[in-house]
C-alpha positions in Angstrom: 12.0 -13.6 19.8 11.2 -9.9 18.6 7.0 -8.9 19.2 5.1 -8.0 16.5 4.3 -4.5 15.7 1.1 -5.1 17.0 2.2 -6.8 20.1 4.9 -3.7 21.2 2.1 -1.6 20.8 0.0 -3.1 23.6 2.7 -4.2 25.6 3.7 -0.1 26.1 0.1 0.5 26.5 -0.2 -1.8 29.5 3.4 -0.2 31.5 1.9 1.8 33.3 -1.7 3.9 32.0 -1.0 7.0 34.4 2.4 8.4 33.1 3.0 10.3 31.0 2.6 9.4 27.3 2.1 12.6 25.3 2.6 16.6 25.3 1.2 19.1 23.5 1.9 22.5 23.8 3.0 22.0 27.7 -0.2 19.8 28.6 0.3 15.9 28.6 -2.2 13.5 27.8 -1.3 10.2 29.8 -1.1 6.1 28.3 -4.5 5.3 29.7 -6.1 8.9 27.7 -4.3 7.2 24.5 -5.7 4.2 25.2 -9.4 5.5 26.0 -8.9 7.8 22.5 -8.1 4.2 20.5 -10.7 2.3 21.9 -12.7 5.0 20.2 -11.4 4.7 17.1 -11.8 1.2 17.2 -15.5 0.8 18.5 -16.5 4.1 15.5 -14.4 1.9 12.4 -16.0 -1.5 13.9 -19.1 0.5 13.7 -18.7 0.8 10.3 -17.4 -2.5 9.2 -14.2 -1.6 8.3 -11.9 -5.2 8.9 -8.4 -6.0 9.3 -6.8 -4.6 6.2 -9.4 -2.3 4.6 -7.5 1.3 4.4 -8.4 4.4 6.8 -7.8 7.5 5.1 -6.0 10.1 8.4 -5.5 13.3 7.7 -2.0 13.7 10.1 -0.9 16.8 11.4 1.3 17.0 14.6 -1.2 16.7 17.4 -1.6 14.1 20.4 -5.2 13.0 18.9 -3.6 11.7 15.6 -0.6 10.0 17.0 -3.5 7.9 18.8 -5.7 7.3 15.7 -2.8 6.3 13.7 -1.5 4.1 16.8 -4.8 2.3 17.2 -5.5 1.9 12.9 -1.5 0.1 12.7 -2.2 -1.4 16.1 -5.7 -3.3 14.5 -3.8 -4.3 11.0 -6.0 -1.5 9.2 -4.0 0.2 6.1 -3.1 3.9 6.8 -3.7 5.5 4.0 -2.1 8.9 4.6 -3.5 12.5 3.5 -1.5 15.7 3.0 -3.6 18.0 5.2 -1.1 20.9 4.2 -2.9 20.8 0.7 -5.9 23.1 0.1 -9.5 22.2 0.8 -10.0 21.6 -2.8 -7.3 18.8 -3.3 -7.9 17.2 0.2 -11.5 16.6 -1.3 -10.1 15.3 -4.8 -7.8 13.6 -2.5 -10.5 11.5 -0.7 -12.1 11.5 -3.9 -10.0 9.4 -5.6 -8.6 7.3 -3.0 -12.9 6.0 -1.8 -12.6 4.9 1.4 -14.6 4.0 3.4 -13.5 5.6 6.2 -11.8 9.0 6.5 -10.1 10.5 9.9 -9.6 14.3 10.4 -9.3 17.3 12.9 -12.0 18.8 13.6 -10.3 22.0 12.0 -9.9 20.3 8.5 -14.1 20.5 8.3 -14.3 24.2 8.4 -14.3 24.0 4.8 -17.2 21.9 3.6 -15.6 20.2 0.3 -14.3 17.5 2.7 -17.1 16.3 3.5 -19.6 16.6 0.4 -16.4 14.7 -0.9 -16.8 12.1 1.7 -20.7 11.7 1.4 -20.2 11.7 -2.9 -18.1 8.5 -2.0 -20.4 7.1 0.9 -17.1 7.6 3.1 -17.8 7.5 7.0 -16.2 10.4 8.3 -14.0 10.7 12.1 -13.2 13.9 13.7 -10.6 15.1 16.2 -10.0 17.1 18.7 -8.3 17.8 22.0 -8.7 20.1 25.1 -8.2 18.4 28.5 -9.4 15.2 27.1 -8.8 14.0 23.3 -11.6 13.6 21.2 -12.2 11.3 18.4 -16.0 11.2 17.4 -18.0 10.9 14.5 -18.5 14.2 11.9 -21.8 13.9 10.6 -25.0 10.7 11.3 -23.5 8.7 8.6 -21.7 5.9 10.4 -21.6 2.7 8.1 -20.0 3.2 4.5 -22.4 3.5 1.8 -22.1 2.9 -1.8 -19.9 0.3 -3.5 -17.0 -0.1 -5.2 -14.2 1.3 -2.2 -10.8 1.1 -2.2 -9.8 -2.9 -1.9 -9.0 -4.0 1.3 -5.0 -4.2 1.8 -4.5 -7.1 4.3 -0.2 -7.2 4.4 0.2 -3.4 4.0 0.3 -1.2 7.3 0.4 2.1 5.0 -0.4 3.3 1.7 2.1 6.3 2.3 2.3 9.6 0.4 6.0 10.5 -0.4 7.5 13.7 -0.2 6.8 15.6 -3.4 10.2 17.0 -3.6 10.4 16.5 -6.9 7.2 16.0 -8.1 3.6 15.4 -6.9 3.2 13.2 -4.3 2.3 9.3 -5.1 1.7 6.8 -3.0 3.7 3.6 -1.9 2.4 0.3 -0.1 4.3 -0.5 3.1 4.1 -3.6 4.0 3.9 -4.6 8.0 6.8 -6.8 7.9 9.2 -4.3 6.7 7.7 -1.2 8.9 8.1 -3.9 12.1 12.0 -4.8 11.1 12.4 -1.1 10.7 11.2 0.5 13.8 12.7 -2.7 15.8 16.4 -2.0 14.0 16.6 1.5 14.9 17.8 1.8 18.3 20.9 0.2 18.2 22.6 1.4 15.3 22.4 5.1 16.4 23.2 4.8 20.1 26.8 3.2 21.3 24.6 0.2 22.6 22.2 -2.0 22.0 19.3 -2.4 24.3 18.9 -6.2 25.4 16.6 -5.2 28.9 12.9 -6.0 28.6 10.8 -2.9 28.0 10.2 -0.6 30.3 8.7 2.7 30.1 11.4 5.3 29.4 11.8 8.5 31.6 13.2 10.8 28.5 10.8 12.4 26.1 11.3 12.2 22.3 10.7 15.3 20.6 8.4 15.1 17.2 9.7 17.8 14.7 8.6 16.3 11.7 5.4 16.0 10.2 3.7 12.7 11.0 2.2 12.9 6.9 5.4 12.0 6.1 7.7 8.7 7.0 10.2 10.8 8.7 7.4 12.0 11.0 5.4 8.9 11.5 8.7 6.8 11.6 9.8 9.4 14.4 6.9 8.4 16.1 6.2 5.0 16.4 9.4 4.5 17.2 9.4 6.4 20.3 5.8 4.0 20.9 8.0 1.1 20.5 10.4 2.0 22.7 7.8 2.9 25.8 9.4 6.7 25.4 6.9 9.5 25.6 6.9 12.3 22.9 6.7 15.8 23.4 4.5 16.9 19.6 5.8 20.3 18.4 3.3 21.3 15.5 5.5 22.5 13.6 9.3 23.3 14.1 10.3 26.3 15.2 13.3 27.6 17.5 11.5 28.7 20.4 9.6 25.4 20.5 13.0 23.1 19.7 14.2 25.3 22.6 11.6 25.0 25.4 11.5 21.5 24.6 15.6 20.4 25.5 15.2 23.0 28.7 12.2 21.2 29.9 12.7 17.5 29.1 16.9 17.4 28.1 16.5 15.1 25.5 19.9 13.1 24.8 18.8 12.7 21.2 16.5 14.3 18.9 16.4 14.7 15.2 16.5 18.0 13.0 16.8 18.6 9.2 19.6 21.0 7.4 16.8 23.7 7.6 16.2 23.6 11.1 19.9 23.3 12.2 20.0 26.2 9.9 17.3 28.1 12.0 19.2 27.4 15.3 22.3 29.0 14.2 20.9 31.9 12.5 19.0 32.6 15.7 22.3 32.5 17.8 21.1 30.0 20.2 22.9 29.5 23.1 25.4 26.3 23.4 24.2 25.2 26.9 20.9 24.4 25.9 21.9 21.8 23.3 24.8 20.6 25.6 22.2 17.6 26.8 22.4 16.3 23.2 24.8 13.4 22.5 23.6 13.9 19.4 21.4 15.1 16.5 20.3 12.3 13.8 19.9 14.5 10.4 18.0 13.7 7.5 15.6 14.3 4.1 17.5 16.4 2.9 21.3 16.7 2.0 23.7 18.3 4.7 26.1 20.6 3.5 29.3 20.0 4.8 30.0 23.3 5.7 26.7 23.2 7.4 27.5 20.5 9.7 31.3 22.1 10.4 30.0 25.1 11.6 27.0 23.5 13.7 29.6 20.8 14.9 31.6 23.2 16.3 29.9 26.0 17.8 27.6 23.2 19.9 29.8 20.7 19.8 27.0 18.0 19.5 27.9 15.3 16.6 25.5 15.6 13.3 24.7 12.0 12.3 23.6 12.1 8.8 21.4 9.3 7.4 20.1 8.2 4.0 16.4 6.4 3.8 13.5 6.1 1.1 9.8 5.5 1.5 9.9 2.1 -0.1 12.7 1.3 2.7 10.3 2.3 5.7 13.5 3.8 6.8 17.0 4.5 7.0 19.4 2.1 4.3 22.9 3.9 5.4 23.8 6.4 8.6 25.9 7.7 10.8 26.8 6.1 14.2 28.6 8.0 16.9 31.5 4.9 16.7 31.9 6.2 13.6 31.7 9.6 14.2 34.4 9.9 16.7 36.8 8.1 13.9 35.6 9.6 10.7 34.2 13.1 11.0 36.8 14.5 9.4 37.9 12.3 6.8 34.6 11.4 5.4 33.1 14.8 5.6 29.5 15.1 3.1 29.4 10.9 3.7 25.2 9.9 4.7 26.9 6.9 6.8 27.6 3.5 6.4 24.9 0.3 5.3 22.1 0.0 8.2 22.6 -3.6 9.8 20.7 -6.0 7.7 20.9 -3.9 4.7 23.5 -4.0 2.2 24.4 -1.1 -1.1 25.8 -1.0 -4.2 26.9 1.1 -7.0 26.0 0.4 -10.4 26.2 1.2 -13.8 23.6 2.3 -14.7 23.0 0.8 -18.7 24.7 -2.5 -17.8 23.6 -3.3 -14.0 27.4 -4.1 -13.3 28.6 -3.4 -9.6 31.5 -0.6 -10.0 34.6 -0.4 -8.3 34.8 2.0 -4.7 34.4 5.2 -5.6 33.1 5.2 -8.8 29.9 6.8 -9.4 26.9 5.1 -10.3 23.1 4.1 -10.0 22.9 2.7 -5.8 21.2 0.0 -5.3 20.1 -1.9 -2.0 19.1 -5.0 -0.5 17.4 -4.8 2.9 15.8 -7.4 4.9 12.9 -4.8 5.3 12.3 -5.4 1.9 11.8 -8.6 2.2 12.7 -9.8 -1.3 16.2 -11.3 -2.2 16.5 -9.0 -5.3 18.8 -5.5 -5.8 16.2 -2.9 -5.4 17.6 0.3 -8.0 16.8 3.6 -6.4 17.2 7.0 -8.7 20.3 8.3 -6.5 23.8 8.6 -8.5 26.1 7.8 -5.7 29.4 6.2 -4.8 31.1 4.0 -1.8 34.5 4.5 -0.5 36.5 1.7 0.5 35.3 1.7 4.0 32.2 1.6 2.9 30.4 5.2 3.5 28.1 6.2 1.1 28.4 9.5 -0.7 24.8 10.4 -2.2 26.1 12.8 -5.8 22.3 13.4 -6.8 19.3 11.6 -8.3 19.8 9.6 -11.8 16.3 11.5 -12.8 17.4 15.3 -11.7 20.6 14.9 -13.9 19.6 17.8 -16.6 20.4 16.8 -20.4 21.0 20.3 -22.2 21.8 19.6 -25.6 23.2 15.9 -25.1 25.8 17.6 -22.0 24.4 16.3 -18.5 24.6 18.6 -15.8 24.4 17.4 -12.4 22.4 19.9 -10.1 24.3 19.8 -6.8 28.0 20.9 -8.6 25.4 24.1 -9.8 24.2 24.4 -6.1 27.8 24.0 -4.3 29.4 27.0 -6.6 25.7 29.1 -6.2 26.4 28.7 -1.9 30.1 29.6 -2.2 28.9 33.3 -3.2 29.4 34.8 0.3 26.0 36.6 0.0 24.4 33.1 -0.6 22.2 31.3 1.7 20.8 28.3 -0.4 20.7 27.3 -3.8 18.4 24.9 -5.8 19.1 23.9 -9.5 16.5 22.4 -11.5 16.1 21.9 -15.5 13.0 23.1 -17.5 12.3 22.3 -21.2 13.5 24.2 -24.0 12.5 23.6 -27.6 16.4 23.6 -29.1 18.4 21.7 -26.2 15.6 19.6 -25.1 16.8 21.2 -21.3 18.1 24.1 -20.1 19.1 25.4 -16.4 17.9 27.6 -14.2 17.8 28.2 -9.9 16.3 29.9 -7.7 18.5 31.8 -4.9 17.9 32.7 -1.1 20.4 35.6 0.2 22.2 35.6 3.5 19.5 38.1 6.4 20.4 41.6 5.1 22.3 40.5 1.7 21.8 43.8 -0.3 23.7 45.1 -3.7 23.6 41.9 -5.2 21.5 41.0 -8.7 21.0 38.6 -11.2 23.6 39.4 -13.1 26.1 39.7 -10.6 25.5 35.7 -9.7 25.3 34.6 -13.6 29.1 35.9 -13.8 29.8 34.5 -10.4 28.5 31.0 -11.9 30.4 31.4 -15.2 33.3 32.4 -13.5 33.5 28.8 -11.8 31.6 26.0 -14.0 32.0 25.3 -17.6 29.7 27.2 -19.9 26.8 24.6 -20.3 26.2 24.5 -16.1 25.8 28.2 -15.8 21.7 28.5 -15.3 19.9 30.3 -18.0 18.1 31.9 -15.2 18.1 32.7 -11.8 15.7 34.2 -9.3 16.8 35.7 -5.9 13.7 34.6 -3.8 12.9 35.7 -0.2 12.3 32.1 1.2 12.8 29.1 -0.7 9.5 27.3 -1.3 9.8 23.8 0.7 7.4 20.7 1.2 6.2 20.2 5.4 9.2 18.2 5.6 11.2 21.4 5.3 13.1 20.0 2.2 13.2 22.5 -0.9 10.4 21.6 -3.1 12.2 21.0 -6.4 8.4 21.1 -7.9 7.9 24.5 -6.4 11.1 26.0 -8.0 10.8 24.7 -11.5 6.9 25.9 -11.8 8.4 29.0 -10.8 9.9 29.0 -14.3 7.2 27.1 -16.3 4.8 29.8 -14.9 6.4 32.4 -17.0 6.6 30.4 -20.4 
C-alpha cells in the first residue's frame, strides 16, 4: 500500500538525519536542521491554535526555510495559501487582508515594508518570520502569538493547497488542490519520465534535485515536494541564472532537471559549453510552449533530450508528457507534441458546442479524465488541442485566447509563429485588445535578437502582411527590450496587453 504524503515526509526525515537535505548558495542544511525548523513551525502554529485544515499563508521564496515551512504545513494537514512575494508590498498586504488568515509565514526581509504587518494586525493574523544563517530560523515576528478577532478564513480539511495560478493570461486566482490529488501526482512522477520504475524501498538518494522554478507556483512546489517524497536532497536556486545552473551541474552532476523554454534559450545564448550538460540524461520542459526550432537547436548542440509536458494547476501536475522511450522512437516525427497521457490519465478532444468527441488530428477543446481529480467526470480545459492516431497531444492555443476580429477567429500562436520566423525576431507575443468597431483586434509585442538593429515596426508589419491573411495581421506592434514575464518565466500576456491598453 502506497504511503500517504504525510507518512512519506516522516519516513524521509528519519532516514539519515545528519545527511545533506537542502543546499542554498553553497551552504548545506541537514535533514535534522530541516526537522528542527519544521518543529518550530509546528510549535508556533499550535500555540496560535491552528488545527488540521486551518489555512496558513506563506510568502514562498526559493530559500531553505521556506521549503521547511512548506513541508511542515503540508505534513500537519493544514492548508497552504500561496502568496506571491514578487508583488508590490501593497499588493501583498491586500492579499493578506483579502484572505483574512489566522497565520502568515514570510521571509524576514518581507517585513521591511510596514504594510504587511499592518494588514496582519488589522486582520488579527499571527505572523511568523523566516531567515537563514548557519541555521534555519522560524519565529514570531511580533508579540501577538494568538489570532485576534473573528471571521478568519474557514478551515479546508481536505485541501492541501490554495494554489495561486501563474497569472499568464490574466490576474492570478486561487484554486483548491485536494490532498489526494497532490499526493497521487507526486507519487506517480518518477516512473513516467524515467526509463524504469522505482520499486525498491525508499532510500536517501545521493544525487540532488535542482530547484530552478519558483516555489510560489505549482511547478516549483511540485518539484520541491517530489524531491522530498523521493528522499532526494535539493539544491535551491533563488532564481534561474545561467551561472547558477552551470555551477549546480558541474558540482552535483544531476541526471535530470526541469527548465522552462526561456531558460533553455538563455543557456544557448550564453554559449554554455556542451560538456557542462553531459551529465544530463534529459531535461523536463513545461510552463510555456516549447518551440520546435528551439528544441532542435538545443538538442543538436547538447545531445540532451528535451521532454516536453503539459499540465495545469487544477490537475496538481502533468497531464501528458514525453518519456525517454517515446523520445528515442518518435522525437523527429512528433516534433511539437507535448507527449502522451500520463498513467492514470485519459485525454480527448471534443467539439466546443456539442461536446462530441472528435476524430484524431482534429482541433477542438481538450478534456481530461484523471484519477488525481477524484472524479469520474471529464474536466474541460480552456486549451485548443488535437490528438494524433498514436495518442500524442498537440496544444494549438487556448480557447479563451482566440481573438474574434469582426467575426473572424484568430489563433495567436499562428501569428506568433510567423513573427518568430523573421530572422531578427527572438520572441513574440500576440494578444487581443478591445475595439469599438470590430470587437477585438490583435496586437503584438516583439523582442529582437541580441545586437539586431535597422528594423522597425513598419518592416515587421509588412513582413506579417506577406505571410498572413489580412485579418490576422496585428494592428500594432511594439518592439520591447525584454518580454514581460511571470515569476515562473512565462511571457505575461496580461502585461503585454497592458502595454497597449495604457495608451487607450
